[in-house]
A tleap script that builds the chain and sets N, CA, C and O, in Angstrom:
source leaprc.protein.ff14SB
mol = sequence {
  NMET LYS LYS ALA ILE ILE THR VAL VAL GLY
  HIE ASP CYS VAL GLY ILE ILE ALA LYS VAL
  CYS THR TYR LEU ALA GLU ARG ASN ILE ASN
  ILE LEU ASP ILE SER GLN THR ILE VAL GLY
  GLY TYR PHE ASN MET MET MET VAL VAL ASP
  VAL ALA GLY SER ASP ALA GLU PHE GLU THR
  ILE SER GLU GLU LEU LYS GLY VAL GLY THR
  GLN ILE GLY CYS VAL ILE ARG ILE GLN LEU
  GLU ASP ILE PHE ASP MET MET HIE ARG CILE
}
set mol.1.N position { 163.165 36.309 227.031 }
set mol.1.CA position { 162.650 37.033 225.875 }
set mol.1.C position { 163.494 36.658 224.665 }
set mol.1.O position { 164.722 36.601 224.732 }
set mol.2.N position { 162.810 36.407 223.571 }
set mol.2.CA position { 163.469 36.062 222.311 }
set mol.2.C position { 162.895 36.995 221.239 }
set mol.2.O position { 161.826 36.744 220.683 }
set mol.3.N position { 163.635 38.081 220.963 }
set mol.3.CA position { 163.128 39.106 220.055 }
set mol.3.C position { 163.347 38.726 218.594 }
set mol.3.O position { 164.329 38.081 218.226 }
set mol.4.N position { 162.378 39.160 217.777 }
set mol.4.CA position { 162.465 38.989 216.331 }
set mol.4.C position { 161.929 40.254 215.673 }
set mol.4.O position { 161.171 41.014 216.276 }
set mol.5.N position { 162.339 40.465 214.426 }
set mol.5.CA position { 161.907 41.614 213.636 }
set mol.5.C position { 161.024 41.105 212.505 }
set mol.5.O position { 161.408 40.205 211.759 }
set mol.6.N position { 159.838 41.692 212.387 }
set mol.6.CA position { 158.914 41.347 211.299 }
set mol.6.C position { 158.796 42.572 210.400 }
set mol.6.O position { 158.602 43.688 210.881 }
set mol.7.N position { 158.915 42.354 209.086 }
set mol.7.CA position { 158.678 43.423 208.120 }
set mol.7.C position { 157.521 43.018 207.214 }
set mol.7.O position { 157.393 41.861 206.815 }
set mol.8.N position { 156.684 44.002 206.904 }
set mol.8.CA position { 155.528 43.790 206.028 }
set mol.8.C position { 155.546 44.896 204.983 }
set mol.8.O position { 155.537 46.077 205.328 }
set mol.9.N position { 155.570 44.519 203.704 }
set mol.9.CA position { 155.620 45.496 202.617 }
set mol.9.C position { 154.644 45.069 201.525 }
set mol.9.O position { 154.583 43.894 201.164 }
set mol.10.N position { 153.881 46.026 201.003 }
set mol.10.CA position { 152.962 45.721 199.905 }
set mol.10.C position { 152.068 46.909 199.601 }
set mol.10.O position { 152.190 47.972 200.210 }
set mol.11.N position { 151.170 46.711 198.651 }
set mol.11.CA position { 150.183 47.746 198.335 }
set mol.11.C position { 149.243 47.888 199.522 }
set mol.11.O position { 148.839 46.897 200.129 }
set mol.12.N position { 148.902 49.120 199.843 }
set mol.12.CA position { 148.022 49.375 200.977 }
set mol.12.C position { 146.616 48.847 200.698 }
set mol.12.O position { 146.083 49.017 199.601 }
set mol.13.N position { 146.031 48.212 201.693 }
set mol.13.CA position { 144.638 47.773 201.614 }
set mol.13.C position { 144.092 47.623 203.032 }
set mol.13.O position { 144.854 47.621 203.998 }
set mol.14.N position { 142.815 47.501 203.149 }
set mol.14.CA position { 142.155 47.370 204.444 }
set mol.14.C position { 142.517 46.029 205.090 }
set mol.14.O position { 142.473 44.987 204.437 }
set mol.15.N position { 142.870 46.063 206.361 }
set mol.15.CA position { 143.024 44.834 207.136 }
set mol.15.C position { 144.419 44.260 207.277 }
set mol.15.O position { 144.579 43.198 207.878 }
set mol.16.N position { 145.438 44.925 206.743 }
set mol.16.CA position { 146.788 44.365 206.824 }
set mol.16.C position { 147.214 44.208 208.280 }
set mol.16.O position { 147.620 43.124 208.699 }
set mol.17.N position { 147.120 45.284 209.045 }
set mol.17.CA position { 147.547 45.221 210.445 }
set mol.17.C position { 146.698 44.212 211.208 }
set mol.17.O position { 147.223 43.447 212.017 }
set mol.18.N position { 145.410 44.204 210.963 }
set mol.18.CA position { 144.508 43.275 211.657 }
set mol.18.C position { 144.895 41.826 211.400 }
set mol.18.O position { 144.943 41.021 212.330 }
set mol.19.N position { 145.172 41.487 210.143 }
set mol.19.CA position { 145.523 40.098 209.809 }
set mol.19.C position { 146.823 39.676 210.468 }
set mol.19.O position { 146.915 38.583 211.027 }
set mol.20.N position { 147.834 40.544 210.404 }
set mol.20.CA position { 149.134 40.206 210.983 }
set mol.20.C position { 149.011 40.086 212.505 }
set mol.20.O position { 149.510 39.128 213.094 }
set mol.21.N position { 148.354 41.047 213.133 }
set mol.21.CA position { 148.218 41.025 214.595 }
set mol.21.C position { 147.370 39.851 215.075 }
set mol.21.O position { 147.647 39.280 216.129 }
set mol.22.N position { 146.348 39.487 214.320 }
set mol.22.CA position { 145.539 38.316 214.676 }
set mol.22.C position { 146.384 37.054 214.643 }
set mol.22.O position { 146.307 36.230 215.555 }
set mol.23.N position { 147.191 36.895 213.599 }
set mol.23.CA position { 148.082 35.733 213.530 }
set mol.23.C position { 149.015 35.700 214.743 }
set mol.23.O position { 149.170 34.658 215.381 }
set mol.24.N position { 149.633 36.837 215.061 }
set mol.24.CA position { 150.574 36.894 216.177 }
set mol.24.C position { 149.882 36.535 217.493 }
set mol.24.O position { 150.444 35.800 218.305 }
set mol.25.N position { 148.694 37.038 217.707 }
set mol.25.CA position { 147.949 36.730 218.929 }
set mol.25.C position { 147.631 35.233 219.013 }
set mol.25.O position { 147.740 34.630 220.081 }
set mol.26.N position { 147.240 34.645 217.894 }
set mol.26.CA position { 146.924 33.212 217.876 }
set mol.26.C position { 148.141 32.355 218.206 }
set mol.26.O position { 148.001 31.259 218.749 }
set mol.27.N position { 149.338 32.852 217.881 }
set mol.27.CA position { 150.586 32.118 218.133 }
set mol.27.C position { 151.248 32.549 219.444 }
set mol.27.O position { 152.364 32.126 219.748 }
set mol.28.N position { 150.552 33.397 220.224 }
set mol.28.CA position { 151.063 33.877 221.508 }
set mol.28.C position { 152.404 34.619 221.351 }
set mol.28.O position { 153.324 34.457 222.153 }
set mol.29.N position { 152.477 35.425 220.304 }
set mol.29.CA position { 153.656 36.244 220.028 }
set mol.29.C position { 153.316 37.678 220.416 }
set mol.29.O position { 152.365 38.262 219.896 }
set mol.30.N position { 154.104 38.241 221.336 }
set mol.30.CA position { 153.832 39.565 221.871 }
set mol.30.C position { 154.502 40.644 221.024 }
set mol.30.O position { 155.675 40.523 220.670 }
set mol.31.N position { 153.753 41.699 220.701 }
set mol.31.CA position { 154.295 42.843 219.969 }
set mol.31.C position { 154.919 43.800 220.985 }
set mol.31.O position { 154.241 44.283 221.892 }
set mol.32.N position { 156.210 44.066 220.825 }
set mol.32.CA position { 156.930 44.963 221.727 }
set mol.32.C position { 156.981 46.386 221.187 }
set mol.32.O position { 156.952 47.347 221.956 }
set mol.33.N position { 157.059 46.523 219.865 }
set mol.33.CA position { 157.122 47.837 219.230 }
set mol.33.C position { 156.619 47.683 217.801 }
set mol.33.O position { 156.774 46.629 217.185 }
set mol.34.N position { 156.019 48.739 217.289 }
set mol.34.CA position { 155.469 48.676 215.937 }
set mol.34.C position { 155.550 50.065 215.299 }
set mol.34.O position { 155.301 51.080 215.949 }
set mol.35.N position { 155.902 50.083 214.018 }
set mol.35.CA position { 155.949 51.316 213.250 }
set mol.35.C position { 155.411 50.997 211.860 }
set mol.35.O position { 155.792 49.997 211.252 }
set mol.36.N position { 154.524 51.855 211.365 }
set mol.36.CA position { 154.009 51.639 210.016 }
set mol.36.C position { 153.827 52.963 209.319 }
set mol.36.O position { 153.576 53.996 209.939 }
set mol.37.N position { 153.963 52.899 208.012 }
set mol.37.CA position { 153.770 54.097 207.203 }
set mol.37.C position { 153.210 53.692 205.846 }
set mol.37.O position { 153.350 52.551 205.405 }
set mol.38.N position { 152.581 54.647 205.209 }
set mol.38.CA position { 152.078 54.444 203.850 }
set mol.38.C position { 152.670 55.561 202.998 }
set mol.38.O position { 152.487 56.743 203.290 }
set mol.39.N position { 153.375 55.174 201.951 }
set mol.39.CA position { 154.024 56.139 201.063 }
set mol.39.C position { 153.608 55.813 199.634 }
set mol.39.O position { 153.892 54.729 199.124 }
set mol.40.N position { 152.941 56.751 199.003 }
set mol.40.CA position { 152.551 56.566 197.609 }
set mol.40.C position { 151.715 55.315 197.375 }
set mol.40.O position { 151.816 54.685 196.322 }
set mol.41.N position { 150.889 54.954 198.351 }
set mol.41.CA position { 150.032 53.778 198.207 }
set mol.41.C position { 150.691 52.470 198.615 }
set mol.41.O position { 150.073 51.409 198.521 }
set mol.42.N position { 151.928 52.534 199.062 }
set mol.42.CA position { 152.641 51.337 199.517 }
set mol.42.C position { 152.687 51.307 201.042 }
set mol.42.O position { 153.047 52.290 201.690 }
set mol.43.N position { 152.320 50.174 201.588 }
set mol.43.CA position { 152.291 49.961 203.036 }
set mol.43.C position { 153.622 49.375 203.478 }
set mol.43.O position { 154.146 48.462 202.841 }
set mol.44.N position { 154.172 49.902 204.574 }
set mol.44.CA position { 155.433 49.397 205.111 }
set mol.44.C position { 155.301 49.349 206.632 }
set mol.44.O position { 154.983 50.360 207.258 }
set mol.45.N position { 155.543 48.185 207.224 }
set mol.45.CA position { 155.444 48.043 208.669 }
set mol.45.C position { 156.637 47.249 209.186 }
set mol.45.O position { 157.084 46.283 208.568 }
set mol.46.N position { 157.140 47.688 210.344 }
set mol.46.CA position { 158.210 46.969 211.025 }
set mol.46.C position { 157.752 46.737 212.453 }
set mol.46.O position { 157.261 47.652 213.115 }
set mol.47.N position { 157.915 45.517 212.921 }
set mol.47.CA position { 157.502 45.168 214.277 }
set mol.47.C position { 158.661 44.493 214.998 }
set mol.47.O position { 159.412 43.719 214.406 }
set mol.48.N position { 158.794 44.796 216.276 }
set mol.48.CA position { 159.693 44.045 217.141 }
set mol.48.C position { 158.773 43.187 218.008 }
set mol.48.O position { 157.883 43.709 218.680 }
set mol.49.N position { 158.987 41.892 217.992 }
set mol.49.CA position { 158.110 40.967 218.707 }
set mol.49.C position { 158.923 40.047 219.610 }
set mol.49.O position { 160.132 39.887 219.441 }
set mol.50.N position { 158.230 39.451 220.566 }
set mol.50.CA position { 158.824 38.444 221.445 }
set mol.50.C position { 158.186 37.102 221.094 }
set mol.50.O position { 156.993 36.893 221.318 }
set mol.51.N position { 158.992 36.196 220.544 }
set mol.51.CA position { 158.478 34.888 220.122 }
set mol.51.C position { 158.652 33.813 221.195 }
set mol.51.O position { 158.304 32.654 220.966 }
set mol.52.N position { 159.186 34.181 222.366 }
set mol.52.CA position { 159.462 33.197 223.424 }
set mol.52.C position { 158.200 32.483 223.904 }
set mol.52.O position { 158.269 31.320 224.303 }
set mol.53.N position { 157.057 33.154 223.873 }
set mol.53.CA position { 155.817 32.553 224.360 }
set mol.53.C position { 155.136 31.618 223.380 }
set mol.53.O position { 154.175 30.938 223.742 }
set mol.54.N position { 155.613 31.571 222.158 }
set mol.54.CA position { 154.987 30.726 221.138 }
set mol.54.C position { 155.480 29.293 221.257 }
set mol.54.O position { 156.653 29.042 221.534 }
set mol.55.N position { 154.562 28.361 221.043 }
set mol.55.CA position { 154.946 26.944 221.063 }
set mol.55.C position { 155.371 26.455 219.676 }
set mol.55.O position { 155.766 25.299 219.525 }
set mol.56.N position { 155.296 27.319 218.671 }
set mol.56.CA position { 155.657 26.939 217.300 }
set mol.56.C position { 157.154 27.134 217.072 }
set mol.56.O position { 157.773 28.020 217.662 }
set mol.57.N position { 157.717 26.307 216.220 }
set mol.57.CA position { 159.108 26.471 215.802 }
set mol.57.C position { 159.229 27.763 214.990 }
set mol.57.O position { 158.281 28.179 214.324 }
set mol.58.N position { 160.401 28.387 215.052 }
set mol.58.CA position { 160.611 29.646 214.351 }
set mol.58.C position { 160.377 29.496 212.847 }
set mol.58.O position { 159.773 30.368 212.223 }
set mol.59.N position { 160.846 28.409 212.275 }
set mol.59.CA position { 160.661 28.169 210.833 }
set mol.59.C position { 159.172 28.064 210.478 }
set mol.59.O position { 158.752 28.525 209.416 }
set mol.60.N position { 158.389 27.466 211.355 }
set mol.60.CA position { 156.939 27.363 211.138 }
set mol.60.C position { 156.310 28.744 211.140 }
set mol.60.O position { 155.490 29.064 210.280 }
set mol.61.N position { 156.697 29.561 212.111 }
set mol.61.CA position { 156.178 30.935 212.184 }
set mol.61.C position { 156.526 31.687 210.896 }
set mol.61.O position { 155.680 32.381 210.333 }
set mol.62.N position { 157.758 31.548 210.438 }
set mol.62.CA position { 158.197 32.219 209.223 }
set mol.62.C position { 157.351 31.801 208.018 }
set mol.62.O position { 156.894 32.649 207.252 }
set mol.63.N position { 157.147 30.505 207.857 }
set mol.63.CA position { 156.359 30.007 206.722 }
set mol.63.C position { 154.905 30.445 206.814 }
set mol.63.O position { 154.300 30.817 205.809 }
set mol.64.N position { 154.344 30.401 208.016 }
set mol.64.CA position { 152.945 30.816 208.175 }
set mol.64.C position { 152.780 32.309 207.917 }
set mol.64.O position { 151.781 32.723 207.328 }
set mol.65.N position { 153.739 33.121 208.344 }
set mol.65.CA position { 153.664 34.556 208.056 }
set mol.65.C position { 153.759 34.825 206.552 }
set mol.65.O position { 153.084 35.716 206.037 }
set mol.66.N position { 154.592 34.060 205.852 }
set mol.66.CA position { 154.647 34.186 204.391 }
set mol.66.C position { 153.272 33.898 203.793 }
set mol.66.O position { 152.841 34.572 202.857 }
set mol.67.N position { 152.589 32.895 204.337 }
set mol.67.CA position { 151.239 32.555 203.873 }
set mol.67.C position { 150.239 33.659 204.143 }
set mol.67.O position { 149.397 33.957 203.295 }
set mol.68.N position { 150.320 34.274 205.321 }
set mol.68.CA position { 149.458 35.421 205.631 }
set mol.68.C position { 149.728 36.534 204.626 }
set mol.68.O position { 148.799 37.174 204.134 }
set mol.69.N position { 150.993 36.760 204.326 }
set mol.69.CA position { 151.359 37.779 203.341 }
set mol.69.C position { 150.762 37.508 201.981 }
set mol.69.O position { 150.270 38.420 201.317 }
set mol.70.N position { 150.804 36.268 201.570 }
set mol.70.CA position { 150.216 35.887 200.280 }
set mol.70.C position { 148.714 36.195 200.266 }
set mol.70.O position { 148.189 36.693 199.270 }
set mol.71.N position { 148.039 35.902 201.352 }
set mol.71.CA position { 146.591 36.164 201.454 }
set mol.71.C position { 146.256 37.647 201.316 }
set mol.71.O position { 145.235 38.006 200.731 }
set mol.72.N position { 147.128 38.512 201.861 }
set mol.72.CA position { 146.822 39.942 201.873 }
set mol.72.C position { 147.615 40.738 200.838 }
set mol.72.O position { 147.529 41.965 200.802 }
set mol.73.N position { 148.376 40.053 200.008 }
set mol.73.CA position { 149.110 40.723 198.937 }
set mol.73.C position { 150.340 41.480 199.405 }
set mol.73.O position { 150.707 42.494 198.811 }
set mol.74.N position { 150.977 41.001 200.457 }
set mol.74.CA position { 152.184 41.634 200.995 }
set mol.74.C position { 153.304 40.609 201.119 }
set mol.74.O position { 153.073 39.401 201.073 }
set mol.75.N position { 154.506 41.112 201.274 }
set mol.75.CA position { 155.650 40.261 201.587 }
set mol.75.C position { 155.918 40.428 203.074 }
set mol.75.O position { 156.167 41.538 203.544 }
set mol.76.N position { 155.868 39.319 203.817 }
set mol.76.CA position { 156.116 39.350 205.258 }
set mol.76.C position { 157.336 38.488 205.536 }
set mol.76.O position { 157.421 37.336 205.113 }
set mol.77.N position { 158.281 39.084 206.264 }
set mol.77.CA position { 159.496 38.356 206.647 }
set mol.77.C position { 159.711 38.509 208.142 }
set mol.77.O position { 159.344 39.527 208.730 }
set mol.78.N position { 160.306 37.496 208.751 }
set mol.78.CA position { 160.668 37.553 210.159 }
set mol.78.C position { 162.103 37.077 210.307 }
set mol.78.O position { 162.514 36.100 209.681 }
set mol.79.N position { 162.864 37.780 211.141 }
set mol.79.CA position { 164.248 37.403 211.429 }
set mol.79.C position { 164.477 37.549 212.927 }
set mol.79.O position { 163.938 38.456 213.561 }
set mol.80.N position { 165.271 36.661 213.481 }
set mol.80.CA position { 165.656 36.828 214.875 }
set mol.80.C position { 166.461 38.110 215.008 }
set mol.80.O position { 167.206 38.479 214.101 }
set mol.81.N position { 166.311 38.784 216.135 }
set mol.81.CA position { 166.934 40.091 216.333 }
set mol.81.C position { 168.452 40.054 216.141 }
set mol.81.O position { 169.012 40.953 215.513 }
set mol.82.N position { 169.118 39.037 216.666 }
set mol.82.CA position { 170.576 39.000 216.551 }
set mol.82.C position { 171.029 38.855 215.100 }
set mol.82.O position { 172.048 39.429 214.714 }
set mol.83.N position { 170.293 38.103 214.300 }
set mol.83.CA position { 170.623 37.970 212.876 }
set mol.83.C position { 170.346 39.287 212.156 }
set mol.83.O position { 171.152 39.731 211.339 }
set mol.84.N position { 169.213 39.908 212.459 }
set mol.84.CA position { 168.871 41.202 211.865 }
set mol.84.C position { 169.948 42.227 212.177 }
set mol.84.O position { 170.384 42.962 211.291 }
set mol.85.N position { 170.384 42.281 213.444 }
set mol.85.CA position { 171.417 43.236 213.845 }
set mol.85.C position { 172.727 42.994 213.104 }
set mol.85.O position { 173.376 43.945 212.667 }
set mol.86.N position { 173.118 41.741 212.960 }
set mol.86.CA position { 174.365 41.418 212.272 }
set mol.86.C position { 174.303 41.806 210.796 }
set mol.86.O position { 175.299 42.259 210.232 }
set mol.87.N position { 173.145 41.633 210.170 }
set mol.87.CA position { 172.992 41.961 208.754 }
set mol.87.C position { 173.014 43.469 208.510 }
set mol.87.O position { 173.343 43.913 207.410 }
set mol.88.N position { 172.665 44.257 209.526 }
set mol.88.CA position { 172.545 45.693 209.335 }
set mol.88.C position { 173.612 46.479 210.092 }
set mol.88.O position { 173.443 47.668 210.364 }
set mol.89.N position { 174.699 45.813 210.424 }
set mol.89.CA position { 175.828 46.499 211.054 }
set mol.89.C position { 176.661 47.213 210.004 }
set mol.89.O position { 176.768 46.766 208.861 }
set mol.90.N position { 177.239 48.314 210.406 }
set mol.90.CA position { 178.116 49.048 209.491 }
set mol.90.C position { 179.548 48.682 209.775 }
set mol.90.O position { 180.457 49.188 209.116 }
savepdb mol mol.pdb
quit
């Protein structure tokens, strides 16, 4: 298992979760956990995913997710879990 953290932030609109999940399914990336909220019209989602099953390079996945974000008007970022953990340590 190779865990990564995906964050999605932007103005709320129809289809954000569908677009992101469709991309992940096409790349054989499994969603392990997901949390989303809408505050004041802003959509915020955090996902823990397993990228081990994907045949794409991590950098490719990152760039393609940025492209999906551009299509839906959101900022999408992905980080490997160990890097995410190191950045958010106290």
